[in-house]
VOPA-140442 format. One record per residue: z, x, y of N, C-alpha, C, O in turn. Coordinates in steps of 0.2 Angstrom, whole numbers, plus 5000, padded with zeros to 4 digits. Example, Ala and Ser with C-alpha at 12.3 -4.5 7.8 and 13.67 -1.06 7.14 Angstrom:
<sites>
{site {5039; 5066; 4972}; {5039; 5062; 4978}; {5039; 5066; 4984}; {5042; 5071; 4983}};
{site {5035; 5064; 4989}; {5036; 5068; 4995}; {5039; 5064; 5000}; {5040; 5067; 5006}};
</sites>
This chain:
<sites>
{site {5135; 4521; 4788}; {5133; 4522; 4781}; {5126; 4525; 4780}; {5125; 4529; 4775}};
{site {5122; 4524; 4785}; {5115; 4527; 4784}; {5115; 4534; 4785}; {5112; 4538; 4781}};
{site {5119; 4537; 4790}; {5119; 4544; 4791}; {5123; 4547; 4785}; {5121; 4553; 4783}};
{site {5128; 4544; 4782}; {5131; 4547; 4776}; {5126; 4548; 4770}; {5126; 4553; 4767}};
{site {5122; 4543; 4769}; {5117; 4543; 4764}; {5112; 4548; 4766}; {5109; 4552; 4761}};
{site {5110; 4549; 4772}; {5105; 4554; 4774}; {5108; 4561; 4773}; {5105; 4566; 4770}};
{site {5115; 4562; 4775}; {5118; 4569; 4773}; {5118; 4570; 4766}; {5117; 4576; 4764}};
{site {5120; 4565; 4762}; {5120; 4566; 4755}; {5113; 4568; 4752}; {5113; 4572; 4748}};
{site {5108; 4564; 4754}; {5101; 4566; 4752}; {5099; 4573; 4753}; {5096; 4576; 4749}};
{site {5101; 4575; 4759}; {5099; 4582; 4761}; {5103; 4587; 4757}; {5100; 4592; 4755}};
{site {5109; 4586; 4756}; {5113; 4591; 4752}; {5111; 4591; 4745}; {5110; 4596; 4742}};
{site {5109; 4585; 4742}; {5107; 4585; 4735}; {5100; 4588; 4735}; {5098; 4592; 4730}};
{site {5095; 4587; 4739}; {5089; 4590; 4739}; {5089; 4598; 4740}; {5085; 4601; 4737}};
{site {5094; 4600; 4744}; {5095; 4607; 4744}; {5097; 4610; 4738}; {5095; 4616; 4736}};
{site {5102; 4607; 4734}; {5104; 4610; 4728}; {5099; 4609; 4722}; {5098; 4614; 4718}};
{site {5095; 4603; 4722}; {5090; 4603; 4717}; {5084; 4608; 4718}; {5082; 4611; 4714}};
{site {5082; 4609; 4725}; {5077; 4614; 4726}; {5080; 4621; 4724}; {5075; 4625; 4722}};
{site {5086; 4622; 4725}; {5088; 4629; 4723}; {5089; 4630; 4716}; {5087; 4635; 4714}};
{site {5091; 4625; 4712}; {5092; 4626; 4705}; {5086; 4623; 4701}; {5086; 4624; 4695}};
{site {5081; 4620; 4704}; {5075; 4617; 4700}; {5069; 4622; 4699}; {5064; 4620; 4696}};
{site {5070; 4628; 4701}; {5064; 4633; 4700}; {5065; 4636; 4693}; {5070; 4637; 4690}};
{site {5059; 4638; 4690}; {5059; 4642; 4684}; {5062; 4649; 4685}; {5066; 4652; 4681}};
{site {5061; 4652; 4691}; {5063; 4659; 4693}; {5070; 4657; 4696}; {5071; 4652; 4699}};
{site {5075; 4662; 4695}; {5081; 4661; 4698}; {5081; 4664; 4705}; {5079; 4670; 4706}};
{site {5084; 4660; 4710}; {5084; 4663; 4716}; {5090; 4668; 4716}; {5094; 4668; 4712}};
{site {5090; 4673; 4721}; {5095; 4678; 4722}; {5102; 4674; 4723}; {5102; 4669; 4725}};
{site {5107; 4678; 4721}; {5114; 4675; 4721}; {5116; 4673; 4728}; {5119; 4668; 4729}};
{site {5114; 4677; 4734}; {5115; 4675; 4740}; {5112; 4668; 4742}; {5115; 4664; 4746}};
{site {5106; 4667; 4740}; {5103; 4660; 4741}; {5107; 4654; 4738}; {5107; 4649; 4740}};
{site {5109; 4656; 4731}; {5113; 4650; 4728}; {5119; 4649; 4731}; {5121; 4643; 4732}};
{site {5123; 4654; 4734}; {5129; 4654; 4737}; {5128; 4650; 4744}; {5132; 4646; 4745}};
{site {5123; 4652; 4747}; {5122; 4649; 4754}; {5120; 4641; 4753}; {5122; 4637; 4757}};
{site {5116; 4640; 4747}; {5114; 4633; 4746}; {5121; 4629; 4745}; {5121; 4623; 4747}};
{site {5125; 4631; 4741}; {5131; 4628; 4739}; {5136; 4627; 4745}; {5138; 4621; 4746}};
{site {5136; 4632; 4749}; {5140; 4631; 4755}; {5137; 4626; 4760}; {5141; 4622; 4763}};
{site {5131; 4627; 4761}; {5127; 4622; 4766}; {5127; 4615; 4763}; {5128; 4610; 4767}};
{site {5127; 4614; 4756}; {5127; 4607; 4754}; {5134; 4604; 4755}; {5134; 4598; 4756}};
{site {5139; 4608; 4754}; {5146; 4605; 4755}; {5147; 4603; 4762}; {5150; 4598; 4764}};
{site {5144; 4608; 4767}; {5145; 4607; 4774}; {5141; 4601; 4776}; {5144; 4597; 4780}};
{site {5135; 4600; 4773}; {5131; 4594; 4775}; {5134; 4588; 4773}; {5135; 4583; 4776}};
{site {5137; 4588; 4766}; {5140; 4582; 4764}; {5146; 4580; 4767}; {5147; 4574; 4768}};
{site {5150; 4585; 4769}; {5156; 4583; 4773}; {5155; 4581; 4780}; {5159; 4578; 4783}};
{site {5149; 4583; 4783}; {5147; 4582; 4790}; {5151; 4586; 4795}; {5153; 4584; 4800}};
{site {5151; 4593; 4793}; {5155; 4598; 4797}; {5149; 4602; 4800}; {5145; 4605; 4797}};
{site {5149; 4602; 4807}; {5144; 4606; 4811}; {5137; 4604; 4808}; {5133; 4608; 4807}};
{site {5136; 4597; 4808}; {5129; 4595; 4805}; {5123; 4597; 4808}; {5119; 4600; 4804}};
{site {5122; 4597; 4814}; {5116; 4600; 4817}; {5114; 4607; 4815}; {5109; 4609; 4813}};
{site {5120; 4611; 4815}; {5119; 4618; 4814}; {5118; 4619; 4806}; {5114; 4623; 4804}};
{site {5121; 4616; 4802}; {5121; 4616; 4795}; {5114; 4614; 4793}; {5111; 4616; 4788}};
{site {5111; 4608; 4796}; {5105; 4606; 4794}; {5099; 4611; 4796}; {5094; 4612; 4792}};
{site {5100; 4614; 4802}; {5095; 4619; 4804}; {5095; 4625; 4799}; {5090; 4628; 4797}};
{site {5101; 4627; 4797}; {5102; 4632; 4792}; {5099; 4630; 4785}; {5096; 4634; 4782}};
{site {5100; 4624; 4783}; {5097; 4622; 4777}; {5089; 4621; 4777}; {5086; 4623; 4772}};
{site {5087; 4620; 4783}; {5079; 4620; 4784}; {5077; 4627; 4783}; {5071; 4628; 4780}};
{site {5080; 4632; 4786}; {5078; 4639; 4785}; {5079; 4641; 4778}; {5074; 4644; 4776}};
{site {5084; 4639; 4775}; {5085; 4641; 4768}; {5079; 4638; 4763}; {5077; 4641; 4759}};
{site {5078; 4631; 4765}; {5072; 4628; 4761}; {5066; 4632; 4762}; {5062; 4633; 4757}};
{site {5064; 4634; 4768}; {5058; 4638; 4770}; {5058; 4645; 4766}; {5053; 4647; 4763}};
{site {5064; 4648; 4766}; {5064; 4654; 4762}; {5063; 4653; 4755}; {5060; 4657; 4751}};
{site {5066; 4648; 4752}; {5065; 4646; 4745}; {5058; 4645; 4743}; {5055; 4647; 4738}};
{site {5054; 4641; 4748}; {5047; 4640; 4747}; {5043; 4646; 4747}; {5038; 4646; 4744}};
{site {5045; 4650; 4752}; {5041; 4656; 4753}; {5042; 4661; 4747}; {5037; 4664; 4745}};
{site {5048; 4662; 4745}; {5049; 4667; 4740}; {5048; 4665; 4733}; {5045; 4668; 4729}};
{site {5050; 4658; 4731}; {5049; 4656; 4724}; {5043; 4651; 4723}; {5042; 4649; 4718}};
{site {5040; 4649; 4729}; {5035; 4644; 4729}; {5038; 4637; 4729}; {5043; 4636; 4726}};
{site {5034; 4633; 4732}; {5037; 4626; 4733}; {5034; 4621; 4728}; {5029; 4623; 4724}};
{site {5036; 4615; 4728}; {5033; 4610; 4724}; {5027; 4607; 4727}; {5023; 4611; 4730}};
{site {5026; 4601; 4726}; {5020; 4598; 4729}; {5021; 4598; 4737}; {5026; 4598; 4739}};
{site {5015; 4597; 4740}; {5016; 4597; 4748}; {5020; 4591; 4750}; {5023; 4591; 4755}};
{site {5019; 4585; 4746}; {5023; 4579; 4748}; {5030; 4580; 4748}; {5034; 4578; 4753}};
{site {5033; 4583; 4743}; {5040; 4585; 4742}; {5042; 4589; 4748}; {5047; 4588; 4751}};
{site {5038; 4594; 4749}; {5040; 4599; 4755}; {5041; 4596; 4761}; {5045; 4597; 4765}};
{site {5036; 4591; 4763}; {5036; 4588; 4769}; {5042; 4583; 4769}; {5045; 4582; 4775}};
{site {5043; 4579; 4764}; {5048; 4574; 4764}; {5055; 4577; 4765}; {5059; 4575; 4769}};
{site {5056; 4583; 4761}; {5063; 4586; 4762}; {5063; 4589; 4769}; {5069; 4589; 4772}};
{site {5058; 4592; 4772}; {5058; 4595; 4779}; {5060; 4589; 4784}; {5064; 4590; 4788}};
{site {5056; 4584; 4783}; {5058; 4578; 4788}; {5065; 4575; 4787}; {5068; 4573; 4792}};
{site {5067; 4575; 4781}; {5074; 4573; 4780}; {5079; 4577; 4783}; {5084; 4575; 4787}};
{site {5078; 4584; 4782}; {5083; 4588; 4786}; {5082; 4588; 4793}; {5087; 4589; 4797}};
{site {5076; 4588; 4795}; {5075; 4588; 4803}; {5078; 4582; 4806}; {5081; 4582; 4811}};
{site {5077; 4576; 4803}; {5080; 4570; 4805}; {5088; 4571; 4806}; {5091; 4568; 4810}};
{site {5091; 4574; 4801}; {5098; 4575; 4801}; {5100; 4579; 4806}; {5105; 4578; 4809}};
{site {5096; 4585; 4807}; {5098; 4589; 4813}; {5098; 4586; 4819}; {5102; 4587; 4824}};
{site {5093; 4581; 4820}; {5093; 4578; 4827}; {5097; 4572; 4828}; {5100; 4571; 4833}};
{site {5099; 4569; 4822}; {5104; 4563; 4823}; {5111; 4565; 4823}; {5115; 4561; 4827}};
{site {5113; 4570; 4820}; {5120; 4572; 4820}; {5124; 4569; 4814}; {5121; 4566; 4809}};
{site {5131; 4570; 4814}; {5134; 4568; 4808}; {5136; 4561; 4806}; {5136; 4559; 4800}};
{site {5137; 4557; 4811}; {5138; 4550; 4810}; {5146; 4549; 4810}; {5150; 4553; 4811}};
{site {5148; 4542; 4810}; {5155; 4540; 4810}; {5159; 4543; 4804}; {5165; 4544; 4805}};
{site {5156; 4543; 4799}; {5160; 4545; 4793}; {5159; 4553; 4791}; {5155; 4554; 4787}};
{site {5162; 4557; 4795}; {5161; 4564; 4794}; {5167; 4568; 4797}; {5172; 4565; 4800}};
{site {5168; 4574; 4795}; {5173; 4579; 4798}; {5172; 4579; 4806}; {5177; 4579; 4809}};
{site {5166; 4580; 4808}; {5165; 4580; 4815}; {5167; 4574; 4819}; {5170; 4575; 4824}};
{site {5166; 4568; 4816}; {5169; 4562; 4820}; {5177; 4562; 4820}; {5180; 4560; 4824}};
{site {5180; 4565; 4814}; {5187; 4565; 4814}; {5190; 4570; 4819}; {5195; 4569; 4822}};
{site {5186; 4576; 4819}; {5189; 4582; 4824}; {5187; 4580; 4831}; {5192; 4581; 4836}};
{site {5181; 4577; 4833}; {5180; 4577; 4840}; {5180; 4569; 4842}; {5181; 4568; 4848}};
{site {5179; 4565; 4838}; {5180; 4558; 4839}; {5175; 4555; 4844}; {5170; 4559; 4847}};
{site {5175; 4549; 4846}; {5171; 4546; 4851}; {5174; 4547; 4858}; {5180; 4547; 4859}};
{site {5170; 4548; 4863}; {5173; 4550; 4869}; {5170; 4544; 4874}; {5164; 4542; 4873}};
{site {5174; 4542; 4878}; {5172; 4537; 4884}; {5170; 4541; 4890}; {5174; 4545; 4892}};
{site {5164; 4540; 4892}; {5162; 4544; 4898}; {5163; 4539; 4904}; {5160; 4534; 4904}};
{site {5167; 4542; 4909}; {5168; 4538; 4915}; {5164; 4541; 4920}; {5166; 4547; 4922}};
{site {5160; 4538; 4923}; {5156; 4541; 4929}; {5159; 4539; 4935}; {5162; 4534; 4937}};
{site {5159; 4544; 4940}; {5163; 4544; 4946}; {5159; 4539; 4951}; {5153; 4539; 4951}};
{site {5162; 4535; 4955}; {5159; 4531; 4959}; {5156; 4535; 4965}; {5160; 4540; 4968}};
{site {5150; 4534; 4967}; {5147; 4538; 4973}; {5148; 4534; 4979}; {5146; 4537; 4985}};
</sites>
């Protein structure tokens, strides 16, 4: 449940960051944010989607300006943690790939 809330938090932060600016971001940034937020929330290819979301956050902050430094750091750490931890048990990735039992050969 913790990873599900982390994925939800990162997806919501991505959407809020995209739509929270006074200036409108380009259409491709909005589309990418929506697709990445859905992907993150569902837990599909989570490490790749989180890395792409971090890149998109960086582009948004560089082109439109970021909020306070604390928000930028918190959102970056949130997405970085998600990229390193993975999708969790309640995700599309867990359904597709499942848990594997590793059997080590005897030497």
